[in-house]
Every structure is written in structure tokens, then in C-alpha cells.
C-alpha positions in Angstrom: 0.0 0.0 0.0 1.3 3.5 -0.9 0.1 6.4 1.2 0.4 9.9 -0.3 0.5 12.7 2.1 -0.3 16.3 1.1 3.4 17.2 1.4 4.2 15.0 -1.6 1.9 16.9 -4.0 3.2 19.6 -6.2 1.4 22.7 -4.9 2.3 26.3 -4.6 3.1 28.0 -1.3 0.9 31.1 -0.6 1.9 34.0 1.5 -0.6 36.8 2.2 0.2 40.5 2.6 -2.4 42.5 4.4 -2.7 45.8 6.3 -3.6 45.8 10.0 -5.3 47.8 11.1 -7.4 48.6 8.1 -9.8 51.5 7.8 -9.7 55.3 7.4 -6.4 56.9 6.8 -4.9 60.1 8.2 -4.2 62.1 5.1 -6.7 64.8 4.2 -10.2 63.7 5.0 -8.9 60.1 5.2 -11.0 58.8 2.4 -8.2 58.4 -0.1 -5.6 56.3 1.8 -5.1 52.8 0.5 -3.6 49.7 2.0 -1.4 47.0 0.2 -3.1 43.6 -0.1 -1.7 40.7 -2.0 -0.4 37.2 -2.3 3.1 35.9 -3.0 2.8 32.6 -4.9 5.8 30.3 -4.8 6.3 27.6 -7.4 8.2 24.8 -5.6 8.3 22.5 -8.7 10.7 21.9 -11.5 8.1 22.9 -14.1 6.6 26.3 -14.9 3.2 27.0 -13.3 0.6 29.4 -14.8 -1.7 31.4 -12.6 -5.1 32.5 -14.0 -6.9 33.8 -10.9 -6.0 34.9 -7.3 -8.7 35.8 -4.7 -8.4 37.3 -1.3 -11.5 36.9 0.9 -11.9 38.6 4.3 -14.4 37.1 6.7 -15.6 39.6 9.4 -16.9 38.1 12.6 -20.6 37.6 13.3 -23.2 35.4 11.9 -25.3 38.2 10.3 -22.5 40.6 9.7 -23.0 43.4 7.1 -19.5 44.9 7.5 -18.0 45.8 4.1 -14.2 45.4 4.3 -14.2 45.7 0.5 -17.3 46.7 -1.4 -18.4 46.1 -4.9 -17.4 49.6 -6.0 -13.8 49.3 -5.0 -11.1 51.1 -7.1 -8.1 48.9 -7.0 -4.7 50.1 -8.2 -2.5 47.3 -9.5 1.0 47.0 -8.2 2.0 43.5 -9.5 1.9 42.0 -12.0 2.8 45.2 -13.8 0.6 46.2 -16.7 -3.2 46.0 -17.2 -5.2 46.1 -14.0 -7.0 42.8 -13.7 -8.0 43.4 -10.1 -11.7 43.8 -9.2 -14.0 43.4 -6.2 -16.7 41.1 -7.7 -18.5 40.8 -4.4 -18.3 42.3 -0.9 -15.3 41.4 1.1 -13.4 39.8 -1.8 -10.6 41.1 -4.1 -9.9 39.1 -7.3 -7.2 39.2 -9.9 -8.3 37.3 -13.0 -7.1 37.0 -16.6 -8.7 35.4 -19.6 -7.3 32.2 -21.1 -4.0 32.8 -22.8 -3.0 35.7 -20.5 -2.0 33.7 -17.5 1.1 34.7 -15.5 3.8 32.1 -15.7 5.8 31.4 -12.5 9.2 29.8 -13.4 10.4 26.8 -11.4 11.5 27.5 -7.9 10.4 31.2 -8.3 8.0 33.6 -6.6 5.4 35.9 -8.2 3.8 38.7 -6.3 0.1 39.7 -6.9 -0.3 43.0 -5.2 -3.0 45.7 -5.1 -3.5 49.1 -3.4 -7.1 49.4 -2.2 -9.4 51.6 -0.1 -11.4 50.2 2.8 -15.1 49.6 2.2 -17.8 52.2 3.0 -19.0 50.7 6.3 -16.3 52.0 8.6 -18.3 52.8 11.7 -17.2 49.7 13.6 -14.0 48.3 15.0 -13.3 44.7 14.0 -10.6 43.4 16.3 -10.0 40.3 14.2 -11.0 39.3 10.6 -10.0 36.0 8.9 -8.1 36.5 5.7 -8.1 33.6 3.1 -6.4 33.4 -0.3 -7.0 31.1 -3.2 -4.8 30.6 -6.2 -5.9 29.0 -9.5 -3.1 27.4 -11.5 -2.4 24.9 -14.2 -1.7 22.3 -11.5 -4.9 22.9 -9.6 -6.7 25.3 -7.2 -5.2 25.9 -3.8 -6.2 28.0 -0.7 -4.6 29.2 2.5 -6.2 30.5 5.6 -4.8 31.3 9.0 -4.0 35.0 8.4 -5.7 37.8 10.2 -6.3 41.5 9.9 -8.3 44.1 11.9 -10.4 47.1 10.9 -10.4 50.4 12.8 -13.6 52.5 12.5 -11.8 55.8 13.4 -9.3 57.8 11.5 -6.0 56.2 12.2 -2.8 55.1 10.5 -2.9 52.3 7.9 -0.2 49.9 8.9 1.5 47.9 6.2 4.8 46.1 6.0 6.4 45.8 2.6 9.7 46.2 0.8 10.5 49.3 -1.2 13.1 50.0 -3.9 13.4 53.6 -2.6 13.7 54.5 1.1 10.4 56.0 2.4 8.6 55.6 -0.9 5.0 54.6 -1.0 4.5 54.9 -4.8 3.2 51.7 -6.5 6.3 51.4 -8.7 8.5 51.1 -5.7 6.5 48.6 -3.6 7.8 45.0 -3.4 6.9 41.9 -1.4 9.9 39.8 -2.4 13.7 40.6 -2.6 14.0 38.9 -6.0 
């Protein structure tokens, strides 16, 4: 008898980037600050892997919760992959990067590809959410994979948006200088 464990399957590693706390910013009226959300996808195999869709879903607490961490009218600014903005908010509390067949992003063997977006908080910012579950899903040519176990919070008052990321230029917050890997 041969027993296959999940560790023996060729699957990507997924690392989530999220701001915490998330909510209103401190510049101007606070309505135009954005936080960096994203996923680093690692290809641990000897073959190229193509990615067609990445989703980040935030689950606020409460059985009948109407909190909108992201709303359907979001205005995402793509950071990576560079080029056409394929990010959208197809439903409340979900960010999606999706391309049509033939436009997939190829991740070379033993490489990492960031999928990053700058995004404003949703329009329901009158509550403090101490903990929200963050889940990511990646759809590739070798299957669909998900990862949970990440957390963020939402602050209903004007406060700093806290993000940790790498920058090509010291103290720069422009999209062109934001990185999530050192490669």
C-alpha cells in the first residue's frame, strides 16, 4: 500500500500580505488612503506554473455581519503583475485578480510571483473589528489551492494604515517602488 501525504503533492506556497489595522487613513479627509493587499505565490516544482486567478477573501466576525471590508465599488490600483489592471471586487469582502485564457502569468520553477494591489477600505467604517480572517485562493495549471490562518483588523476611526512591505526607494509609497519579495 502506498500512502500519499499532502506534502508530496506539487502545490504552490501562498503567503498573504495585508494591512492591519485597516480602515480610514490620516491624510486629508482620510478617504483616499489605500492599503497594500496581496499574495506571493511560490512555485516549488521543476516545471513552470501558470496562474489565471487569485482571490483574497476577508471574513468579518458575526453570523449576520454586514460589515463591508471591501465593497463592490472598489477602485483597485494594481502593483504586481505590472501592466493591465486585472484586479476587481466582484462581491463584498473579496478582491480578485483574474485573466482570460492565454493571458496567465507564468511562474518559473523555484520562483516567486507577487500579486499586489492598493485598495481603499469599504464604505462601512463605523465599527471596530478586532480580528477578521483572511483567506487566499490561487488557481493554477496544476490545480486550485487555498490558504487561511491569516488575520487583519479594521479600525472605524481615523488612524494610520499599517503595512509592511519592501521598497526599492527609502520611504517611498508609490506603487512602482512597492515589493513583497527581494528577488
